[in-house]
VONU-822241 format. One line per field, with one value per atom (N, C-alpha, C, CB): residue in three letters; y, z, x negated; residue number from 1. Coordinates in nm, 3 decimals. Atoms other than C-alpha are relative to their C-alpha. Last residue first. Glycine has a CB too. Layout:
residuo <- (ALA; ...) $
Y <- (Y; ...) $
Z <- (Z; ...) $
X <- (X; ...) $
num <- (NUM; ...) $
***
This chain:
residuo <- (UNK; UNK; UNK; UNK; UNK; UNK; UNK; UNK; UNK; UNK; UNK; UNK; UNK; UNK; UNK; UNK; UNK; UNK; UNK; UNK; UNK; UNK; UNK; UNK; UNK; UNK; UNK; UNK; UNK; UNK; UNK; UNK; UNK; UNK; UNK; UNK; UNK; UNK; UNK; UNK; UNK; UNK; UNK; UNK; UNK; UNK; UNK; UNK; UNK; UNK; UNK; UNK; UNK; UNK; UNK; UNK; UNK; UNK; UNK; UNK; UNK; UNK; UNK; UNK; UNK; UNK; UNK; UNK; UNK; UNK; UNK; UNK; UNK; UNK; UNK; UNK; UNK; UNK; UNK; UNK; UNK; UNK; UNK; UNK; UNK; UNK; UNK; UNK; UNK; UNK; UNK; UNK; UNK; UNK; UNK; UNK; UNK; UNK; UNK; UNK; UNK; UNK; UNK; UNK; UNK; UNK; UNK; UNK; UNK; UNK; UNK; UNK; UNK; UNK; UNK; UNK; UNK; UNK; UNK; UNK; UNK; UNK; UNK; UNK; UNK; UNK; UNK; UNK; UNK; UNK; UNK; UNK; UNK; UNK; UNK; UNK; UNK; UNK; UNK; UNK; UNK; UNK; UNK; UNK; UNK; UNK; UNK; UNK; UNK; UNK; UNK; UNK; UNK; UNK; UNK; UNK; UNK; UNK; UNK; UNK; UNK; UNK; UNK; UNK; UNK; UNK; UNK; UNK; UNK; UNK; UNK; UNK; UNK; UNK; UNK; UNK; UNK; UNK; UNK; UNK; UNK; UNK; UNK; UNK; UNK; UNK; UNK; UNK; UNK; UNK; UNK; UNK; UNK; UNK; UNK; UNK; UNK; UNK; UNK; UNK; UNK; UNK; UNK; UNK; UNK; UNK; UNK; UNK; UNK; UNK; UNK; UNK; UNK; UNK; UNK; UNK; UNK; UNK; UNK; UNK; UNK; UNK; UNK; UNK; UNK; UNK; UNK; UNK; UNK; UNK; UNK; UNK; UNK; UNK; UNK; UNK; UNK; UNK; UNK; UNK; UNK; UNK; UNK; UNK; UNK; UNK; UNK; UNK; UNK; UNK; UNK; UNK; UNK; UNK; UNK; UNK; UNK; UNK; UNK; UNK; UNK; UNK; UNK; UNK; UNK; UNK; UNK; UNK; UNK; UNK; UNK; UNK; UNK; UNK; UNK; UNK; UNK; UNK; UNK; UNK; UNK; UNK; UNK; UNK; UNK; UNK; UNK; UNK; UNK; UNK; UNK; UNK; UNK; UNK; UNK; UNK; UNK; UNK; UNK; UNK; UNK; UNK; UNK; UNK; UNK; UNK; UNK; UNK; UNK; UNK; UNK; UNK; UNK; UNK; UNK; UNK; UNK; UNK; UNK; UNK; UNK; UNK; UNK; UNK; UNK; UNK; UNK; UNK; UNK; UNK; UNK; UNK; UNK; UNK; UNK; UNK; UNK; UNK; UNK; UNK; UNK; UNK; UNK; UNK; UNK; UNK; UNK; UNK; UNK; UNK; UNK; UNK; UNK; UNK; UNK; UNK; UNK; UNK; UNK; UNK; UNK; UNK; UNK; UNK; UNK; UNK; UNK; UNK; UNK; UNK; UNK; UNK; UNK; UNK; UNK; UNK; UNK; UNK; UNK; UNK; UNK; UNK; UNK; UNK; UNK; UNK; UNK; UNK; UNK; UNK; UNK; UNK; UNK; UNK; UNK; UNK; UNK; UNK; UNK; UNK; UNK; UNK; UNK; UNK; UNK; UNK; UNK; UNK; UNK; UNK; UNK; UNK; UNK; UNK; UNK; UNK; UNK; UNK; UNK; UNK; UNK; UNK; UNK; UNK; UNK; UNK; UNK; UNK; UNK; UNK; UNK; UNK; UNK; UNK; UNK; UNK; UNK; UNK; UNK; UNK; UNK; UNK; UNK; UNK; UNK; UNK; UNK; UNK; UNK; UNK; UNK; UNK; UNK; UNK; UNK; UNK; UNK; UNK; UNK; UNK; UNK; UNK; UNK; UNK; UNK; UNK; UNK; UNK; UNK; UNK; UNK; UNK; UNK; UNK; UNK; UNK; UNK; UNK; UNK; UNK; UNK; UNK; UNK; UNK; UNK; UNK; UNK; UNK; UNK; UNK; UNK; UNK; UNK; UNK; UNK; UNK; UNK; UNK; UNK; UNK; UNK; UNK; UNK; UNK; UNK; UNK; UNK; UNK; UNK; UNK; UNK; UNK; UNK; UNK; UNK; UNK; UNK; UNK; UNK; UNK; UNK; UNK; UNK; UNK; UNK; UNK; UNK; UNK; UNK; UNK; UNK; UNK; UNK; UNK; UNK; UNK; UNK; UNK; UNK; UNK; UNK; UNK; UNK; UNK; UNK; UNK; UNK; UNK; UNK; UNK; UNK; UNK; UNK; UNK; UNK; UNK; UNK; UNK; UNK; UNK; UNK; UNK; UNK; UNK; UNK; UNK; UNK; UNK; UNK; UNK; UNK; UNK) $
Y <- (-0.122; 2.132; 0.086; 0.082; -0.095; 1.776; 0.111; -0.075; -0.072; 1.593; 0.111; -0.114; -0.094; 1.476; 0.098; -0.078; -0.127; 1.341; 0.099; -0.017; -0.073; 1.038; 0.157; -0.082; -0.043; 0.947; 0.079; -0.119; -0.110; 0.950; 0.048; -0.040; -0.115; 0.725; 0.130; -0.030; -0.060; 0.496; 0.118; -0.103; -0.110; 0.454; 0.058; -0.060; -0.116; 0.264; 0.114; -0.023; 0.010; -0.008; 0.140; -0.092; -0.011; 0.045; 0.009; -0.119; 0.098; -0.109; 0.026; 0.006; -0.086; 0.072; -0.110; 0.108; -0.032; -0.175; 0.088; -0.136; 0.000; -0.161; 0.054; 0.098; 0.141; -0.254; -0.009; -0.086; 0.048; 0.090; -0.150; 0.000; -0.072; 0.264; -0.079; 0.142; 0.030; 0.005; 0.058; 0.060; 0.140; 0.012; -0.031; -0.093; 0.017; 0.384; -0.142; 0.031; -0.062; 0.413; -0.028; 0.145; 0.096; 0.165; 0.057; -0.015; 0.114; 0.370; -0.098; -0.065; -0.045; 0.684; -0.106; 0.090; -0.012; 0.521; 0.029; 0.104; 0.130; 0.408; 0.012; -0.089; 0.057; 0.752; -0.144; 0.012; 0.054; 0.893; -0.059; -0.099; 0.149; 1.096; -0.040; -0.061; 0.047; 1.472; -0.160; 0.074; -0.034; 1.652; -0.062; 0.132; 0.057; 1.448; 0.059; 0.047; -0.100; 1.491; -0.029; 0.034; 0.033; 1.251; 0.124; -0.095; -0.105; 1.303; -0.027; 0.139; -0.003; 0.994; 0.116; -0.136; -0.064; 1.038; -0.014; 0.153; 0.030; 0.818; 0.070; 0.031; -0.106; 0.822; -0.059; 0.043; 0.010; 0.581; 0.107; 0.013; -0.108; 0.738; -0.016; 0.093; -0.071; 0.440; 0.114; 0.043; 0.094; 0.166; 0.090; -0.089; 0.079; 0.390; -0.070; -0.098; -0.089; 0.657; -0.075; 0.068; -0.053; 0.402; 0.098; 0.059; 0.115; 0.206; 0.068; -0.123; 0.022; 0.533; -0.112; -0.036; -0.106; 0.634; -0.024; 0.124; 0.032; 0.291; 0.102; 0.002; 0.096; 0.326; -0.022; -0.140; 0.121; 0.665; -0.111; 0.005; 0.003; 1.014; -0.139; 0.094; 0.129; 1.034; 0.017; -0.137; -0.014; 1.343; -0.116; 0.134; 0.012; 1.204; 0.038; -0.143; 0.024; 1.320; -0.002; 0.115; 0.010; 1.261; -0.026; -0.099; 0.027; 1.383; -0.012; 0.111; 0.136; 1.350; -0.050; -0.062; 0.072; 1.721; -0.153; 0.031; 0.070; 1.882; -0.078; -0.094; -0.093; 2.133; -0.059; 0.114; 0.037; 1.828; 0.114; -0.019; 0.118; 1.842; -0.017; -0.130; -0.035; 2.191; -0.117; 0.021; -0.114; 2.123; 0.028; 0.146; 0.069; 1.803; 0.096; -0.060; 0.062; 2.001; -0.092; -0.083; -0.099; 2.249; -0.082; 0.101; -0.072; 1.989; 0.089; 0.084; 0.072; 1.740; 0.077; -0.124; 0.054; 1.903; -0.073; 0.094; -0.014; 1.944; -0.053; 0.139; -0.134; 1.830; -0.004; 0.121; -0.025; 1.497; 0.151; -0.080; -0.119; 1.376; 0.025; 0.087; -0.010; 1.037; 0.127; -0.094; -0.108; 0.977; -0.003; 0.148; -0.064; 0.671; 0.108; -0.101; 0.062; 0.484; 0.076; -0.155; 0.095; 0.704; -0.043; 0.066; 0.039; 0.870; -0.093; 0.107; 0.155; 0.877; -0.047; -0.064; 0.042; 1.242; -0.144; 0.068; -0.057; 1.358; -0.057; 0.161; 0.067; 1.132; 0.031; 0.049; 0.148; 1.273; -0.091; -0.056; -0.004; 1.637; -0.145; 0.094; -0.004; 1.579; -0.019; 0.136; 0.128; 1.477; -0.007; -0.021; 0.086; 1.785; -0.145; 0.006; -0.006; 1.991; -0.080; 0.139; 0.068; 1.870; 0.012; 0.062; 0.151; 1.962; -0.073; -0.068; 0.026; 2.334; -0.156; 0.063; 0.020; 2.344; -0.029; 0.135; 0.126; 2.266; -0.013; -0.041; -0.005; 2.578; -0.128; 0.096; -0.004; 2.536; 0.015; -0.129; -0.042; 2.589; -0.001; 0.146; -0.149; 2.411; 0.034; 0.038; -0.047; 2.059; 0.151; -0.040; -0.073; 1.891; 0.062; 0.110; 0.095; 1.617; 0.070; -0.066; -0.051; 1.814; -0.107; 0.133; -0.060; 1.608; 0.056; -0.081; -0.142; 1.521; 0.084; 0.036; -0.086; 1.168; 0.151; -0.040; -0.147; 0.941; 0.085; 0.067; -0.129; 0.587; 0.114; -0.004; -0.113; 0.256; 0.132; 0.007; -0.099; -0.021; 0.106; 0.060; -0.001; -0.339; 0.107; -0.114; 0.086; -0.403; 0.012; 0.035; 0.137; -0.282; -0.095; -0.002; 0.064; 0.029; -0.136; 0.078; 0.008; 0.115; -0.073; 0.159; 0.108; 0.057; -0.036; 0.046; 0.116; 0.277; -0.126; 0.010; 0.034; 0.541; -0.133; 0.115; 0.057; 0.536; -0.040; 0.094; 0.121; 0.575; -0.067; 0.028; 0.100; 0.839; -0.141; 0.042; 0.033; 1.028; -0.110; 0.116; 0.082; 1.031; -0.063; 0.086; 0.128; 1.168; -0.117; 0.028; 0.080; 1.438; -0.131; 0.072; 0.147; 1.535; -0.081; -0.008; 0.058; 1.881; -0.156; 0.052; 0.017; 2.048; -0.079; 0.140; -0.124; 1.982; -0.028; 0.102; -0.054; 1.658; 0.132; -0.095; -0.150; 1.487; 0.043; 0.100; -0.046; 1.122; 0.152; -0.095; -0.132; 0.981; 0.034; 0.124; -0.089; 0.598; 0.137; -0.076; -0.130; 0.355; 0.099; 0.058; -0.097; -0.011; 0.127; -0.011) $
Z <- (-0.076; -0.242; -0.060; 0.013; 0.067; -0.363; 0.091; -0.046; 0.111; -0.240; -0.074; -0.111; -0.056; 0.076; -0.099; 0.051; -0.036; -0.095; 0.051; 0.099; 0.141; -0.257; 0.028; -0.115; 0.046; 0.101; -0.139; -0.009; -0.087; 0.208; -0.041; 0.145; 0.032; -0.075; 0.068; 0.041; 0.130; -0.014; -0.051; -0.104; -0.023; 0.352; -0.136; 0.071; -0.032; 0.266; 0.031; 0.103; -0.029; 0.106; 0.026; 0.119; 0.122; 0.120; 0.037; -0.095; 0.013; 0.419; -0.113; 0.125; 0.021; 0.374; -0.017; -0.145; 0.138; 0.485; 0.007; -0.075; -0.010; 0.811; -0.149; 0.133; 0.011; 0.803; 0.000; 0.118; 0.118; 0.736; -0.032; 0.023; 0.123; 0.987; -0.125; -0.009; 0.016; 1.264; -0.134; 0.122; 0.040; 1.215; -0.019; 0.097; 0.147; 1.206; -0.039; -0.013; 0.096; 1.522; -0.141; 0.020; 0.000; 1.713; -0.093; 0.147; 0.083; 1.610; 0.002; 0.047; 0.141; 1.738; -0.084; -0.015; 0.045; 2.067; -0.149; 0.077; 0.026; 2.110; -0.045; 0.125; 0.113; 2.051; -0.023; 0.005; -0.011; 2.296; -0.118; 0.103; 0.001; 2.220; 0.035; -0.147; -0.085; 2.300; -0.010; -0.054; -0.137; 2.201; 0.089; 0.009; -0.064; 1.880; 0.150; -0.085; -0.090; 1.744; 0.101; 0.066; -0.135; 1.451; 0.086; 0.000; -0.066; 1.113; 0.154; -0.029; -0.141; 0.918; 0.054; 0.070; -0.094; 0.545; 0.142; -0.033; 0.054; 0.303; 0.066; -0.138; -0.014; 0.483; -0.058; 0.156; 0.107; 0.338; 0.007; -0.132; 0.078; 0.568; -0.110; 0.084; 0.025; 0.741; -0.097; 0.118; 0.028; 0.755; -0.045; 0.127; 0.110; 0.730; -0.036; 0.026; 0.109; 0.970; -0.129; 0.040; 0.065; 1.180; -0.105; 0.097; 0.079; 1.230; -0.075; 0.105; 0.112; 1.321; -0.090; 0.043; 0.082; 1.576; -0.138; 0.065; 0.039; 1.734; -0.095; 0.128; 0.110; 1.729; -0.052; 0.051; -0.062; 1.949; -0.116; 0.104; -0.137; 1.889; 0.073; 0.086; -0.091; 1.524; 0.124; -0.066; -0.128; 1.293; 0.099; 0.066; -0.126; 0.964; 0.123; 0.016; -0.124; 0.631; 0.119; 0.021; -0.102; 0.319; 0.121; -0.025; -0.134; 0.016; 0.106; 0.039; -0.019; -0.312; 0.118; -0.131; 0.063; -0.411; 0.036; -0.154; 0.127; -0.172; -0.041; 0.018; 0.105; 0.100; -0.137; 0.015; 0.062; 0.332; -0.096; 0.120; 0.090; 0.364; -0.056; 0.076; 0.118; 0.523; -0.110; 0.046; 0.082; 0.764; -0.127; 0.086; 0.070; 0.878; -0.096; 0.109; 0.124; 0.927; -0.065; 0.032; 0.104; 1.148; -0.114; 0.049; 0.074; 1.344; -0.118; 0.095; 0.110; 1.452; -0.084; 0.055; -0.029; 1.775; -0.093; 0.022; -0.138; 1.776; 0.039; 0.034; -0.058; 1.427; 0.145; -0.085; -0.130; 1.237; 0.046; 0.030; -0.043; 0.898; 0.153; -0.067; -0.155; 0.754; 0.022; 0.075; -0.063; 0.396; 0.154; -0.049; -0.124; 0.211; 0.043; 0.113; -0.039; -0.120; 0.115; 0.042; -0.120; -0.266; 0.019; 0.135; -0.025; -0.599; 0.105; 0.023; 0.000; -0.661; -0.001; -0.124; 0.130; -0.747; -0.022; -0.031; 0.095; -0.448; -0.158; 0.013; -0.010; -0.216; -0.123; 0.131; 0.030; -0.333; -0.003; 0.101; 0.142; -0.322; -0.059; -0.027; 0.071; 0.024; -0.152; 0.027; -0.030; 0.160; -0.079; 0.164; 0.070; 0.009; 0.007; 0.053; 0.129; 0.140; -0.106; -0.034; 0.032; 0.478; -0.138; 0.079; 0.024; 0.487; -0.028; 0.129; 0.098; 0.415; -0.023; 0.067; 0.150; 0.584; -0.100; -0.054; 0.037; 0.924; -0.147; 0.112; 0.040; 0.935; -0.048; -0.099; 0.146; 1.114; -0.022; -0.073; 0.039; 1.469; -0.146; 0.057; 0.036; 1.540; -0.060; -0.110; -0.071; 1.694; -0.026; 0.143; -0.115; 1.421; 0.067; -0.040; -0.080; 1.145; 0.141; -0.087; -0.061; 0.956; 0.087; 0.082; -0.116; 0.751; 0.046; 0.085; 0.036; 0.378; 0.140; -0.079; -0.118; 0.422; -0.033; 0.087; 0.041; 0.141; 0.120; -0.111; -0.080; 0.278; -0.076; 0.177; 0.063; 0.068; 0.059; -0.161; 0.067; 0.287; -0.048; 0.093; 0.142; 0.367; -0.083; -0.045; 0.061; 0.720; -0.152; 0.055; -0.050; 0.869; -0.064; 0.161; 0.086; 0.655; 0.037; 0.013; 0.143; 0.814; -0.093; -0.063; -0.003; 1.177; -0.151; 0.089; -0.025; 1.124; -0.010; 0.134; 0.120; 0.960; 0.022; -0.045; 0.101; 1.246; -0.122; -0.036; -0.041; 1.518; -0.105; 0.121; 0.004; 1.318; 0.038; 0.105; 0.138; 1.261; -0.001; -0.064; 0.058; 1.623; -0.143; -0.010; -0.070; 1.724; -0.039; 0.153; 0.052; 1.458; 0.062; -0.001; 0.036; 1.554; -0.051; -0.107; -0.106; 1.726; -0.017; 0.016; -0.108; 1.492; 0.122; 0.049; -0.044; 1.189; 0.125; 0.044; -0.136; 1.033; 0.015; 0.102; -0.024; 0.691; 0.146; -0.095; -0.124; 0.585; 0.008; 0.089; -0.031; 0.247; 0.138; -0.097; -0.101; 0.211; 0.013; 0.135; 0.004; -0.072; 0.093; -0.152; 0.007; -0.005; 0.005; 0.113) $
X <- (-0.033; 2.221; 0.110; -0.121; -0.099; 2.193; 0.042; 0.128; 0.073; 1.874; 0.098; -0.055; 0.107; 2.022; -0.049; -0.120; -0.046; 2.330; -0.105; 0.100; 0.000; 2.150; 0.048; 0.115; 0.125; 2.056; 0.001; -0.085; 0.043; 2.413; -0.134; -0.003; -0.087; 2.531; -0.047; 0.144; 0.045; 2.237; 0.078; 0.004; 0.109; 2.322; -0.034; -0.138; -0.060; 2.645; -0.092; 0.084; -0.137; 2.445; 0.060; 0.020; -0.086; 2.075; 0.144; -0.021; -0.125; 1.912; 0.089; 0.089; -0.138; 1.581; 0.109; -0.002; -0.060; 1.289; 0.130; 0.035; -0.143; 1.090; 0.058; 0.047; -0.046; 0.723; 0.154; -0.058; 0.062; 0.560; 0.062; -0.164; -0.046; 0.781; -0.035; -0.065; -0.147; 0.731; 0.055; 0.082; -0.021; 0.358; 0.138; -0.054; 0.056; 0.347; 0.027; -0.165; -0.090; 0.569; -0.034; 0.003; -0.130; 0.358; 0.099; 0.072; 0.039; 0.048; 0.108; -0.129; 0.023; 0.205; -0.023; -0.109; -0.131; 0.311; 0.000; 0.072; -0.055; -0.047; 0.148; -0.013; 0.049; -0.180; 0.042; -0.138; 0.140; 0.053; -0.048; -0.011; 0.011; 0.353; -0.151; 0.046; -0.120; 0.460; 0.014; 0.143; 0.000; 0.159; 0.099; 0.015; 0.123; 0.087; 0.012; -0.147; 0.033; 0.433; -0.109; 0.113; 0.031; 0.444; -0.033; -0.113; 0.075; 0.603; -0.007; 0.065; -0.026; 0.682; -0.082; -0.037; 0.103; 0.706; 0.046; -0.022; 0.125; 0.912; -0.122; 0.005; 0.118; 1.237; -0.121; -0.034; 0.095; 1.503; -0.116; 0.076; 0.038; 1.743; -0.102; -0.043; -0.107; 1.921; -0.017; 0.047; -0.117; 1.672; 0.108; 0.048; 0.018; 1.352; 0.135; -0.112; 0.049; 1.448; -0.021; -0.130; -0.123; 1.619; -0.019; 0.086; -0.076; 1.297; 0.118; 0.061; 0.076; 1.107; 0.068; -0.141; -0.025; 1.366; -0.066; -0.047; -0.150; 1.334; 0.042; 0.104; 0.002; 0.942; 0.151; -0.068; -0.011; 0.972; 0.020; 0.118; 0.058; 0.900; -0.004; 0.079; -0.023; 0.980; -0.071; -0.051; 0.072; 1.037; 0.029; 0.038; -0.073; 1.149; -0.088; 0.052; 0.084; 1.018; 0.096; -0.115; -0.082; 1.226; -0.084; 0.100; 0.071; 1.046; 0.095; -0.098; -0.003; 1.244; -0.097; -0.035; -0.099; 1.164; -0.027; -0.001; 0.042; 0.918; 0.117; -0.127; -0.023; 1.044; -0.016; -0.088; -0.141; 1.056; 0.042; 0.119; -0.005; 0.684; 0.141; -0.044; 0.083; 0.673; 0.014; -0.158; -0.080; 0.970; -0.079; 0.016; -0.115; 0.794; 0.081; 0.100; 0.047; 0.470; 0.110; -0.129; 0.041; 0.645; -0.047; -0.113; -0.101; 0.841; -0.051; 0.075; -0.057; 0.581; 0.108; 0.059; -0.142; 0.546; 0.049; 0.096; -0.037; 0.168; 0.139; -0.009; 0.031; 0.099; 0.053; 0.068; 0.025; 0.088; -0.026; -0.109; 0.036; 0.195; 0.005; 0.077; 0.005; 0.197; -0.035; -0.098; 0.094; 0.305; 0.003; 0.042; -0.048; 0.429; -0.094; 0.015; -0.135; 0.404; 0.057; -0.013; 0.002; 0.133; 0.139; -0.058; 0.130; 0.078; -0.017; -0.076; 0.019; 0.449; -0.142; 0.067; 0.045; 0.447; -0.026; -0.115; -0.087; 0.664; -0.032; -0.017; -0.137; 0.471; 0.090; 0.075; 0.025; 0.138; 0.121; -0.092; 0.026; 0.268; -0.027; -0.123; -0.129; 0.406; -0.018; 0.072; -0.049; 0.050; 0.144; 0.010; 0.076; -0.098; 0.062; -0.140; -0.046; 0.195; -0.086; 0.010; -0.139; 0.143; 0.030; 0.120; 0.027; -0.228; 0.131; -0.072; 0.123; -0.197; -0.018; -0.146; -0.061; 0.142; -0.110; 0.080; -0.047; -0.049; 0.078; 0.088; -0.133; -0.244; 0.057; 0.013; -0.034; -0.582; 0.150; -0.051; -0.142; -0.703; -0.005; 0.047; -0.001; -1.041; 0.141; -0.119; -0.102; -0.961; 0.003; -0.013; 0.038; -1.171; 0.130; -0.106; 0.063; -1.117; -0.057; -0.114; 0.126; -0.870; -0.049; 0.018; 0.000; -0.624; -0.128; 0.047; -0.003; -0.595; -0.018; 0.144; 0.002; -0.696; -0.008; -0.116; 0.042; -0.592; 0.003; 0.098; -0.047; -0.543; -0.079; -0.042; 0.086; -0.559; 0.042; 0.016; -0.071; -0.407; -0.104; 0.111; 0.015; -0.596; 0.060; 0.047; -0.101; -0.476; 0.002; 0.137; 0.019; -0.802; 0.109; 0.009; 0.116; -0.763; -0.032; -0.130; -0.065; -0.421; -0.107; 0.038; -0.097; -0.556; 0.042; 0.128; 0.074; -0.863; 0.088; -0.064; 0.064; -0.642; -0.077; -0.093; -0.089; -0.402; -0.071; 0.106; -0.063; -0.677; 0.092; 0.075; 0.112; -0.856; 0.059; -0.121; 0.048; -0.539; -0.093; -0.065; -0.106; -0.431; -0.035; 0.126; 0.021; -0.773; 0.103; 0.010; 0.103; -0.737; -0.034; -0.109; -0.016; -0.383; -0.125; 0.103; -0.056; -0.353; -0.010; 0.141; 0.104; -0.588; 0.053; -0.050; 0.060; -0.355; -0.106; 0.121; -0.017; -0.274; -0.065; -0.054; 0.043; -0.237; 0.022; 0.086; -0.008; -0.213; -0.053; -0.073; 0.078; -0.162; 0.031; 0.038; -0.051; -0.072; -0.083; 0.001; 0.073; -0.115; 0.075; -0.011; -0.088; 0.009; -0.099; 0.111) $
num <- (143; 143; 143; 143; 142; 142; 142; 142; 141; 141; 141; 141; 140; 140; 140; 140; 139; 139; 139; 139; 138; 138; 138; 138; 137; 137; 137; 137; 136; 136; 136; 136; 135; 135; 135; 135; 134; 134; 134; 134; 133; 133; 133; 133; 132; 132; 132; 132; 131; 131; 131; 131; 130; 130; 130; 130; 129; 129; 129; 129; 128; 128; 128; 128; 127; 127; 127; 127; 126; 126; 126; 126; 125; 125; 125; 125; 124; 124; 124; 124; 123; 123; 123; 123; 122; 122; 122; 122; 121; 121; 121; 121; 120; 120; 120; 120; 119; 119; 119; 119; 118; 118; 118; 118; 117; 117; 117; 117; 116; 116; 116; 116; 115; 115; 115; 115; 114; 114; 114; 114; 113; 113; 113; 113; 112; 112; 112; 112; 111; 111; 111; 111; 110; 110; 110; 110; 109; 109; 109; 109; 108; 108; 108; 108; 107; 107; 107; 107; 106; 106; 106; 106; 105; 105; 105; 105; 104; 104; 104; 104; 103; 103; 103; 103; 102; 102; 102; 102; 101; 101; 101; 101; 100; 100; 100; 100; 99; 99; 99; 99; 98; 98; 98; 98; 97; 97; 97; 97; 96; 96; 96; 96; 95; 95; 95; 95; 94; 94; 94; 94; 93; 93; 93; 93; 92; 92; 92; 92; 91; 91; 91; 91; 90; 90; 90; 90; 89; 89; 89; 89; 88; 88; 88; 88; 87; 87; 87; 87; 86; 86; 86; 86; 85; 85; 85; 85; 84; 84; 84; 84; 83; 83; 83; 83; 82; 82; 82; 82; 81; 81; 81; 81; 80; 80; 80; 80; 79; 79; 79; 79; 78; 78; 78; 78; 77; 77; 77; 77; 76; 76; 76; 76; 75; 75; 75; 75; 74; 74; 74; 74; 73; 73; 73; 73; 72; 72; 72; 72; 71; 71; 71; 71; 70; 70; 70; 70; 69; 69; 69; 69; 68; 68; 68; 68; 67; 67; 67; 67; 66; 66; 66; 66; 65; 65; 65; 65; 64; 64; 64; 64; 63; 63; 63; 63; 62; 62; 62; 62; 61; 61; 61; 61; 60; 60; 60; 60; 59; 59; 59; 59; 58; 58; 58; 58; 57; 57; 57; 57; 56; 56; 56; 56; 55; 55; 55; 55; 54; 54; 54; 54; 53; 53; 53; 53; 52; 52; 52; 52; 51; 51; 51; 51; 50; 50; 50; 50; 49; 49; 49; 49; 48; 48; 48; 48; 47; 47; 47; 47; 46; 46; 46; 46; 45; 45; 45; 45; 44; 44; 44; 44; 43; 43; 43; 43; 42; 42; 42; 42; 41; 41; 41; 41; 40; 40; 40; 40; 39; 39; 39; 39; 38; 38; 38; 38; 37; 37; 37; 37; 36; 36; 36; 36; 35; 35; 35; 35; 34; 34; 34; 34; 33; 33; 33; 33; 32; 32; 32; 32; 31; 31; 31; 31; 30; 30; 30; 30; 29; 29; 29; 29; 28; 28; 28; 28; 27; 27; 27; 27; 26; 26; 26; 26; 25; 25; 25; 25; 24; 24; 24; 24; 23; 23; 23; 23; 22; 22; 22; 22; 21; 21; 21; 21; 20; 20; 20; 20; 19; 19; 19; 19; 18; 18; 18; 18; 17; 17; 17; 17; 16; 16; 16; 16; 15; 15; 15; 15; 14; 14; 14; 14; 13; 13; 13; 13; 12; 12; 12; 12; 11; 11; 11; 11; 10; 10; 10; 10; 9; 9; 9; 9; 8; 8; 8; 8; 7; 7; 7; 7; 6; 6; 6; 6; 5; 5; 5; 5; 4; 4; 4; 4; 3; 3; 3; 3; 2; 2; 2; 2; 1; 1; 1; 1) $
***
């Protein structure tokens, strides 16, 4: 699987943990995030991830910032990108099952690294259920 990851200064440790896991599982990871805790602007990294998802370059995206909100808002500006802010693995599962989310947004300041990794594992291994949910997902893009 191809996965793009992006983070701001709140998430470099989380990113390193997640990337190490993904690569150990044989996934191809594109790293757009910062590797330091020096202040940066999360949209700069989120938009790069979203463009890869939007253009079909990757299968999924992972974005990380302090609250998870700002970077999720940034990536959701892109066509056919459905980023879900997740704070527990059950929410990550529902984001995939019911919303066909293709980007997970992680709030680094409100989850542990272990929680984040569990959410990513769940997100990447949970399938979209389709059915009644497809109709709703189709309506997300129609404004």
